[in-house]
C-alpha positions as CSV (number, residue, x, y, z in Angstrom):
1,X,-25.0,2.4,-13.8
2,X,-28.1,0.2,-14.3
3,X,-28.1,1.6,-17.9
4,X,-24.5,0.6,-18.5
5,X,-25.2,-2.9,-17.2
6,X,-28.3,-3.1,-19.5
7,X,-26.2,-2.1,-22.4
8,X,-23.5,-4.7,-21.6
9,X,-26.0,-7.5,-21.3
10,X,-27.9,-6.5,-24.4
11,X,-24.6,-6.4,-26.5
12,X,-24.3,-10.1,-25.5
13,X,-20.6,-9.7,-25.1
14,X,-20.6,-11.8,-21.9
15,X,-22.3,-14.7,-23.7
16,X,-19.5,-14.7,-26.4
17,X,-16.6,-15.1,-24.0
18,X,-18.1,-18.0,-22.2
19,X,-16.7,-16.5,-18.9
20,X,-19.0,-16.3,-15.9
21,X,-20.5,-13.0,-15.1
22,X,-20.3,-11.7,-11.6
23,X,-22.3,-8.9,-9.9
24,X,-20.3,-6.4,-7.8
25,X,-22.2,-4.4,-5.4
26,X,-22.2,-0.5,-5.9
27,X,-22.5,1.1,-2.5
28,X,-23.0,4.4,-0.9
29,X,-21.7,5.2,2.7
30,X,-23.3,7.5,5.0
31,X,-23.6,8.2,8.8
32,X,-27.0,7.5,10.4
33,X,-27.9,9.5,13.5
34,X,-29.0,7.1,16.2
35,X,-29.7,9.7,19.0
36,X,-28.6,13.1,20.3
37,X,-27.0,14.3,23.4
38,X,-28.0,17.5,25.0
39,X,-24.9,19.1,26.5
40,X,-23.4,22.5,27.3
41,X,-20.0,21.3,25.9
42,X,-19.7,22.2,22.2
43,X,-16.1,22.9,21.7
44,X,-13.4,20.8,23.4
45,X,-10.7,22.8,25.1
46,X,-9.7,20.6,28.0
47,X,-9.9,16.9,29.0
48,X,-12.5,17.9,31.7
49,X,-14.7,19.0,28.7
50,X,-14.3,15.4,27.2
51,X,-15.2,14.0,30.7
52,X,-18.2,16.2,31.0
53,X,-19.4,15.4,27.6
54,X,-19.2,11.6,27.7
55,X,-19.9,10.8,31.3
56,X,-23.7,10.6,30.7
57,X,-23.0,8.0,28.2
58,X,-20.7,5.9,30.3
59,X,-22.1,6.4,33.8
60,X,-23.2,3.2,35.5
61,X,-21.7,1.0,32.7
62,X,-20.7,-2.5,33.9
63,X,-18.5,-3.1,30.9
64,X,-15.9,-1.0,29.1
65,X,-17.3,1.3,26.4
66,X,-14.7,2.7,23.9
67,X,-15.8,6.0,22.2
68,X,-14.5,8.2,19.5
69,X,-15.3,11.8,19.5
70,X,-15.0,13.2,15.9
71,X,-14.0,17.0,15.9
72,X,-14.0,19.6,13.1
73,X,-11.3,22.1,12.6
74,X,-12.5,24.3,15.5
75,X,-12.5,21.4,18.0
76,X,-16.3,21.1,17.9
77,X,-17.7,17.7,18.4
78,X,-19.5,16.7,15.2
79,X,-20.2,13.1,16.2
80,X,-19.7,10.5,18.9
81,X,-19.4,6.8,17.9
82,X,-19.2,3.8,20.2
83,X,-16.3,1.8,18.8
84,X,-16.8,-1.2,21.0
85,X,-18.3,-2.5,24.1
86,X,-16.1,-4.9,25.9
87,X,-15.8,-6.7,29.2
88,X,-15.3,-5.8,32.7
89,X,-11.6,-4.8,32.1
90,X,-11.0,-4.8,28.4
91,X,-12.6,-3.5,25.2
92,X,-11.3,-4.7,21.9
93,X,-10.3,-1.7,19.5
94,X,-9.1,-1.8,16.0
95,X,-7.9,1.3,14.1
96,X,-10.2,0.5,11.2
97,X,-13.2,0.9,13.4
98,X,-12.1,4.1,15.1
99,X,-11.1,6.0,11.9
100,X,-14.1,4.6,9.9
101,X,-16.4,6.8,12.0
102,X,-13.8,9.7,11.8
103,X,-13.6,9.5,7.9
104,X,-17.5,9.4,7.5
105,X,-17.8,12.2,9.9
106,X,-15.3,14.3,7.8
107,X,-13.3,14.8,11.2
108,X,-10.2,16.8,11.3
109,X,-9.1,15.2,14.6
110,X,-10.5,12.7,17.2
111,X,-10.4,12.2,20.9
112,X,-10.8,8.7,22.4
113,X,-12.7,8.1,25.6
114,X,-13.5,5.0,27.5
115,X,-14.6,4.0,30.9
116,X,-13.0,1.7,33.6
117,X,-15.9,0.1,35.5
118,X,-13.5,-0.6,38.4
119,X,-13.6,3.1,39.0
120,X,-9.9,3.5,38.8
121,X,-9.2,5.7,35.7
122,X,-5.4,4.9,35.6
123,X,-4.8,3.5,32.0
124,X,-3.6,-0.1,31.6
125,X,-0.7,-1.1,29.5
126,X,-3.1,-2.1,26.8
127,X,-4.7,1.4,26.9
128,X,-1.2,3.0,26.3
129,X,-0.3,0.6,23.4
130,X,-3.7,1.0,21.7
131,X,-3.3,4.8,22.0
132,X,0.1,4.7,20.6
133,X,-1.0,2.6,17.6
134,X,-4.0,4.9,16.9
135,X,-1.7,7.9,17.0
136,X,0.3,6.4,14.2
137,X,-2.6,5.4,12.2
138,X,-4.0,8.9,12.5
139,X,-0.8,10.3,11.2
140,X,-1.1,8.2,8.1
141,X,-4.6,9.2,7.6
142,X,-4.0,12.9,8.4
143,X,-6.6,12.8,11.3
144,X,-4.9,13.9,14.5
145,X,-5.4,12.1,17.8
146,X,-5.7,14.9,20.3
147,X,-6.1,13.0,23.6
148,X,-7.3,9.6,25.2
149,X,-9.4,10.2,28.3
150,X,-10.2,7.3,30.7
151,X,-13.2,7.8,33.1
152,X,-13.4,6.3,36.5
153,X,-15.7,7.0,39.5
154,X,-15.8,10.8,39.6
155,X,-12.3,11.1,38.2
156,X,-10.7,10.9,34.8
157,X,-7.1,10.5,33.4
158,X,-6.0,12.3,30.3
159,X,-3.1,10.6,28.5
160,X,-2.1,13.9,26.9
161,X,-1.9,15.8,30.2
162,X,0.2,12.9,31.5
163,X,2.7,13.3,28.6
164,X,1.8,9.9,27.1
165,X,0.7,11.4,23.7
C-alpha cells in the first residue's frame, strides 16, 4: 500500500489536477483479550449454564452490565464482551455494539446476558424490546440470538424459556 502511494505521489498526478489530496486510513480489525475466566462451563446447553458462567462477572455490580456471549457452531463460548455498563435500572444497547463483537469473534450465534441490581430478574419492557430488535438484526447478519438471560439475586430469567424469543 505504501508503495502504491509512493508511486502515485512520484508520478505527480495529484499536482497536475490541482485537487486536494486526502489520506484515508487503512485499518486492520482484531479482538484483544483483556482477561480470561476460569469456568467449568464450556458448552452452553441451558440458561442455567449461562447464569453459572456470567454470575462471577456480574455479582455485586451496582449498575446494569450488558454482556454478549459469542458461541461457535457447537455452542461453545469463544468470547464474552461487555457491550455496556449502564445505570441502576438501565443499560443502553445498540445492535452495532452487540454484533461487532460477534462478527470479530466469528460467532455462529450469541446469547445476551445482563444483571438487574435490584435483585429481581423479571425483564422490563425495554429488555423485551431490545431483545426483539436484536433478534431481527441477527437474522439479517446470519448470527442467531439463542437466548437473553437476566440475572437477579440468586435467580435468573430466560426469555427463551418464557417463550419471548
